[in-house]
C-alpha positions as CSV (number, residue, x, y, z in Angstrom):
1,X,-26.3,9.0,-16.1
2,X,-27.2,5.9,-14.1
3,X,-25.1,2.7,-13.9
4,X,-27.0,0.8,-16.6
5,X,-26.5,3.7,-19.0
6,X,-22.8,3.7,-18.3
7,X,-22.5,0.0,-19.0
8,X,-24.5,0.4,-22.2
9,X,-22.2,3.2,-23.3
10,X,-19.2,1.0,-22.5
11,X,-20.7,-1.9,-24.6
12,X,-21.3,0.4,-27.5
13,X,-17.6,1.6,-27.5
14,X,-16.3,-2.0,-27.1
15,X,-18.4,-3.1,-30.1
16,X,-17.4,-0.1,-32.2
17,X,-20.9,1.3,-32.4
18,X,-21.6,5.0,-32.9
19,X,-21.6,7.1,-29.7
20,X,-24.7,8.9,-28.7
21,X,-22.7,12.0,-27.7
22,X,-19.3,13.5,-28.1
23,X,-16.9,11.1,-26.3
24,X,-14.5,12.2,-23.6
25,X,-13.0,8.7,-23.0
26,X,-14.6,5.5,-22.1
27,X,-13.5,5.5,-18.5
28,X,-14.4,9.1,-17.7
29,X,-17.9,8.5,-19.0
30,X,-18.7,4.8,-18.8
31,X,-16.8,3.2,-16.0
32,X,-15.4,6.0,-13.9
33,X,-16.7,4.3,-10.8
34,X,-14.9,1.0,-11.6
35,X,-11.7,2.9,-12.0
36,X,-12.0,4.5,-8.6
37,X,-12.8,1.2,-7.0
38,X,-10.1,-0.7,-8.9
39,X,-7.5,1.8,-7.7
40,X,-8.5,1.1,-4.1
41,X,-8.1,-2.6,-4.5
42,X,-11.8,-3.5,-5.0
43,X,-12.6,-6.9,-6.3
44,X,-14.2,-6.3,-9.7
45,X,-15.1,-9.9,-10.4
46,X,-18.5,-10.3,-12.0
47,X,-18.1,-7.5,-14.5
48,X,-17.5,-8.1,-18.2
49,X,-13.9,-9.2,-18.5
50,X,-13.3,-6.9,-21.4
51,X,-14.2,-3.9,-19.3
52,X,-11.9,-5.0,-16.5
53,X,-9.0,-5.3,-19.0
54,X,-9.7,-1.8,-20.3
55,X,-9.7,-0.4,-16.8
56,X,-6.4,-2.0,-16.0
57,X,-4.9,-0.9,-19.3
58,X,-6.1,2.6,-18.7
59,X,-4.7,2.7,-15.2
60,X,-1.3,1.5,-16.4
61,X,-1.3,4.2,-19.1
62,X,-1.9,7.1,-16.7
63,X,1.5,8.9,-16.2
64,X,2.3,9.6,-12.5
65,X,2.1,13.2,-11.5
66,X,5.5,14.7,-11.4
67,X,6.9,17.4,-9.1
68,X,10.2,19.2,-9.0
69,X,11.6,20.7,-5.8
70,X,14.7,22.9,-6.2
71,X,17.6,20.9,-7.6
72,X,16.4,17.6,-6.3
73,X,15.5,14.7,-8.6
74,X,12.1,14.8,-10.1
75,X,9.5,12.8,-8.1
76,X,6.7,10.7,-9.6
77,X,3.6,11.0,-7.3
78,X,1.5,7.8,-7.4
79,X,-1.9,7.3,-5.8
80,X,-4.1,9.9,-4.0
81,X,-2.5,12.6,-2.0
82,X,-3.8,15.5,0.1
83,X,-4.0,19.0,-1.6
84,X,-1.3,20.2,0.8
85,X,1.2,17.4,-0.1
86,X,3.5,19.2,-2.5
87,X,3.8,22.3,-0.3
88,X,4.6,20.3,2.8
89,X,7.0,18.1,0.9
90,X,9.0,21.1,-0.1
91,X,9.5,22.0,3.6
92,X,10.4,18.4,4.4
93,X,13.1,18.4,1.7
94,X,14.5,21.7,3.0
95,X,15.1,19.9,6.3
96,X,12.4,21.5,8.6
97,X,10.6,19.8,11.5
98,X,6.9,19.7,10.7
99,X,3.7,20.0,12.8
100,X,0.4,18.9,11.3
101,X,-2.8,20.1,12.9
102,X,-6.2,18.9,11.9
103,X,-9.5,17.2,12.8
104,X,-9.5,13.5,13.5
105,X,-9.4,11.2,10.5
106,X,-8.2,13.9,8.1
107,X,-5.2,11.9,7.0
108,X,-2.4,13.4,9.0
109,X,-0.6,10.1,9.8
110,X,-1.1,8.8,6.2
111,X,0.3,12.0,4.8
112,X,3.4,11.6,7.0
113,X,3.9,8.1,5.6
114,X,3.6,9.4,2.1
115,X,6.0,12.2,2.8
116,X,8.6,9.9,4.3
117,X,8.3,7.5,1.3
118,X,8.7,10.4,-1.1
119,X,11.7,11.8,0.9
120,X,13.4,8.4,0.6
121,X,12.8,8.3,-3.2
122,X,14.1,11.8,-3.7
123,X,17.2,11.1,-1.6
124,X,17.7,7.6,-3.0
125,X,17.6,6.0,0.4
126,X,15.6,3.5,2.4
127,X,15.4,4.8,5.9
128,X,12.7,3.7,8.4
129,X,10.2,5.9,10.0
130,X,10.1,5.7,13.8
131,X,6.9,6.6,15.7
132,X,5.1,6.8,19.0
133,X,1.6,7.8,20.0
134,X,1.2,10.1,23.0
135,X,-1.2,10.0,25.9
136,X,-1.2,12.0,29.2
137,X,0.9,9.2,30.6
138,X,3.7,9.5,28.0
139,X,7.1,10.1,29.7
140,X,10.4,11.4,28.7
141,X,11.7,7.8,28.5
142,X,9.1,7.0,25.9
143,X,10.8,9.6,23.6
144,X,14.5,9.1,24.3
145,X,14.8,5.6,25.9
146,X,15.3,3.9,29.3
147,X,17.3,1.4,31.2
148,X,15.9,-2.1,30.7
149,X,16.4,-5.1,33.0
150,X,17.5,-8.2,31.2
151,X,19.8,-11.2,31.5
152,X,23.1,-12.1,29.8
153,X,23.8,-15.4,28.0
154,X,24.7,-17.0,31.3
155,X,21.3,-16.1,32.9
156,X,22.8,-13.4,35.1
157,X,20.7,-10.2,35.5
158,X,22.0,-7.0,34.0
159,X,20.7,-3.7,32.8
160,X,20.9,-2.4,29.2
161,X,19.8,0.9,27.7
162,X,17.0,0.7,25.1
163,X,16.9,3.7,22.8
164,X,13.6,5.4,22.3
165,X,12.2,6.2,18.8
166,X,13.5,9.8,18.8
167,X,17.0,8.7,19.7
168,X,16.9,6.0,17.0
169,X,15.8,8.6,14.5
170,X,18.6,10.9,15.5
171,X,21.2,8.2,15.2
172,X,19.9,7.0,11.8
173,X,19.2,10.4,10.4
174,X,15.6,9.4,9.9
175,X,12.1,10.7,10.6
176,X,10.3,10.2,13.9
177,X,6.5,10.8,14.0
178,X,5.1,12.0,17.4
179,X,1.5,11.2,16.9
180,X,-1.3,12.8,19.1
181,X,1.4,15.0,20.5
182,X,-1.0,17.5,22.1
183,X,-2.2,14.6,24.3
184,X,1.2,14.6,26.1
185,X,2.0,16.9,29.0
186,X,3.8,20.0,28.0
187,X,6.9,19.5,30.3
188,X,7.6,16.0,29.0
189,X,8.4,17.2,25.5
190,X,10.9,19.8,26.8
191,X,13.6,17.1,26.5
192,X,13.3,17.5,22.7
193,X,14.0,21.2,22.6
194,X,17.8,20.8,22.1
195,X,17.2,18.4,19.2
196,X,14.7,20.7,17.5
197,X,16.9,23.8,17.9
198,X,20.5,22.6,17.7
199,X,20.4,19.0,16.5
200,X,21.6,17.5,19.8
201,X,19.6,15.2,22.1
202,X,20.5,14.7,25.8
203,X,19.9,11.0,26.7
204,X,20.7,10.5,30.4
205,X,21.9,7.0,31.3
206,X,22.9,6.1,27.7
207,X,26.2,4.2,27.5
208,X,28.9,5.7,25.3
209,X,27.9,9.3,25.9
210,X,24.8,11.0,27.2
211,X,24.4,13.4,24.3
212,X,23.5,12.2,20.9
213,X,24.3,14.4,17.9
214,X,21.6,13.9,15.3
215,X,22.8,12.7,11.9
216,X,21.8,14.6,8.8
217,X,18.3,13.8,7.8
218,X,16.8,13.6,11.3
219,X,13.4,15.2,11.3
220,X,10.5,15.4,13.7
221,X,6.9,15.3,12.6
222,X,4.3,16.2,15.3
223,X,0.7,15.5,14.6
224,X,-2.1,17.1,16.7
225,X,-5.8,17.8,16.7
226,X,-5.4,21.2,18.4
227,X,-3.1,24.2,18.0
228,X,-1.9,23.7,21.6
229,X,-4.5,25.7,23.5
230,X,-5.6,22.7,25.5
231,X,-8.9,20.7,25.6
232,X,-12.0,22.0,23.9
233,X,-15.6,20.7,23.4
234,X,-14.4,18.1,20.8
235,X,-10.9,17.1,21.9
236,X,-11.4,16.8,25.6
237,X,-8.2,14.8,26.2
238,X,-5.8,17.4,25.0
239,X,-3.2,19.3,27.0
240,X,-2.3,22.9,26.8
241,X,1.2,23.1,25.2
242,X,4.2,25.2,26.2
243,X,4.9,28.2,24.1
244,X,8.5,27.1,23.8
245,X,7.4,23.9,22.1
246,X,4.9,25.6,19.8
247,X,7.5,28.2,18.9
248,X,9.8,25.5,17.4
249,X,7.1,24.9,14.8
250,X,5.7,28.4,14.5
251,X,6.4,28.8,10.8
252,X,6.2,25.1,9.9
253,X,2.8,24.2,11.3
254,X,0.3,23.2,8.6
255,X,-3.5,22.8,9.0
256,X,-4.8,19.6,7.4
257,X,-8.5,19.9,6.9
258,X,-10.8,17.3,5.2
259,X,-9.9,17.4,1.5
260,X,-13.0,16.9,-0.7
261,X,-11.0,16.1,-3.8
262,X,-9.1,13.4,-2.0
263,X,-12.3,12.0,-0.4
264,X,-14.0,12.0,-3.9
265,X,-11.2,9.7,-5.2
266,X,-11.1,7.4,-2.1
267,X,-14.9,7.1,-1.4
268,X,-18.0,6.4,-3.4
269,X,-20.3,9.2,-4.4
270,X,-23.2,8.0,-2.2
271,X,-21.1,8.3,0.9
272,X,-19.3,11.4,-0.1
273,X,-22.5,13.3,-1.0
274,X,-24.0,12.3,2.4
275,X,-20.9,13.4,4.4
276,X,-20.6,16.7,2.6
277,X,-24.3,17.4,3.1
278,X,-24.4,16.9,6.9
279,X,-21.0,18.4,7.8
280,X,-22.2,22.0,7.5
281,X,-25.2,21.2,9.7
282,X,-23.0,19.7,12.4
283,X,-20.8,22.8,12.3
284,X,-23.8,25.1,12.4
285,X,-25.2,23.4,15.4
286,X,-21.8,23.2,17.1
287,X,-22.0,19.5,17.7
288,X,-19.1,17.5,19.1
289,X,-19.3,15.2,16.1
290,X,-17.6,14.8,12.8
291,X,-17.7,12.8,9.5
292,X,-14.0,12.2,8.9
293,X,-12.2,11.2,5.7
294,X,-11.5,7.9,7.6
295,X,-15.2,7.4,8.1
296,X,-16.0,8.0,4.4
297,X,-13.4,5.5,3.3
298,X,-14.6,2.8,5.7
299,X,-18.2,3.2,4.8
300,X,-17.4,3.1,1.1
301,X,-15.3,-0.1,1.6
302,X,-18.1,-1.7,3.5
303,X,-20.7,-0.9,0.8
304,X,-18.4,-2.1,-2.0
305,X,-17.8,-5.4,-0.1
306,X,-21.5,-5.9,0.1
307,X,-21.5,-6.1,3.9
308,X,-24.1,-3.4,4.4
309,X,-26.2,-0.8,2.7
310,X,-26.0,3.0,3.1
311,X,-29.1,3.2,5.2
312,X,-27.8,0.7,7.7
313,X,-24.4,2.5,8.0
314,X,-26.1,5.8,8.6
315,X,-28.2,4.3,11.4
316,X,-25.0,2.9,12.9
317,X,-23.3,6.2,12.5
318,X,-26.0,8.0,14.5
319,X,-26.4,5.2,17.1
320,X,-24.2,6.7,19.9
321,X,-25.8,10.2,19.4
322,X,-28.0,11.7,22.1
323,X,-31.6,12.6,21.4
324,X,-30.7,16.2,21.8
325,X,-27.9,15.9,19.2
326,X,-30.2,14.1,16.7
327,X,-32.9,16.7,17.1
328,X,-30.5,19.4,16.2
329,X,-29.8,17.7,12.9
330,X,-33.4,18.1,11.8
331,X,-33.9,16.8,8.2
332,X,-30.2,15.7,8.1
333,X,-30.6,13.2,10.9
334,X,-31.2,9.5,10.8
335,X,-34.2,8.2,8.9
336,X,-34.0,10.8,6.2
337,X,-34.5,9.4,2.7
């Protein structure tokens, strides 16, 4: 059913006219695309105001999805979440440190934000999430803190200790996200082993004691693109990780692949269909390329905002590709109708 037919069906229902086929709800059949776009903050101006009101009324009437974990308070899940959300949340609420592995743009960081928000709701608290993003130049001080030169109120130079994000999370009993953790050198993260294993964090140079005992609720989330085996053909800037680090997450590592159901809710059909069609070809030809969930959302937003058309975005997507890569895509490459 094309867009004009959907709008006609909506008009018939609004005017109380007989339906041409057995109804399954006006939004499911007539304006399902508007619902999806409205949920993502799309500006629906220009459409019949009656339809917009129906959409908003429908969205308000949808009960949030509810989950129950052990004896904890029931949680209402709002918005779009990854298919692994509930399982991982159960581990989070049990107090485990979590490692998420998955391709770029699969929603790992966003999932951690959703998990932290849900954790706060279930524990009736409002604790912050601390975070840092790793590179090969990340140092131990970036994790735990460092001495920092400053001046006192009289303008005299002095040195004070500035806590790192892991130290602050330990003190507050909060979450610290170590993003792109497989980009950091293996030996740098060894300073976190005592925290992961025994809940204590050695912090050399810190006034008032050089060992911080983590308060209840301190959890580490480590996000990575690889399983710790080092660089590959796609993620060339990754470091091989120490077995002692990986062992701390051996039973709490989750693989977060692209989730079609989530992409279908966050992207428009034109973009999703294209992405799902070319992904298998890219895998088959072993290309160092990907169409991430992030890419699907951005392309969908651009089209919805009227900034570009799908053909223009596809051309831009393939722009940095080599001739050899494009030739391997065959009929799935740029210029295909």
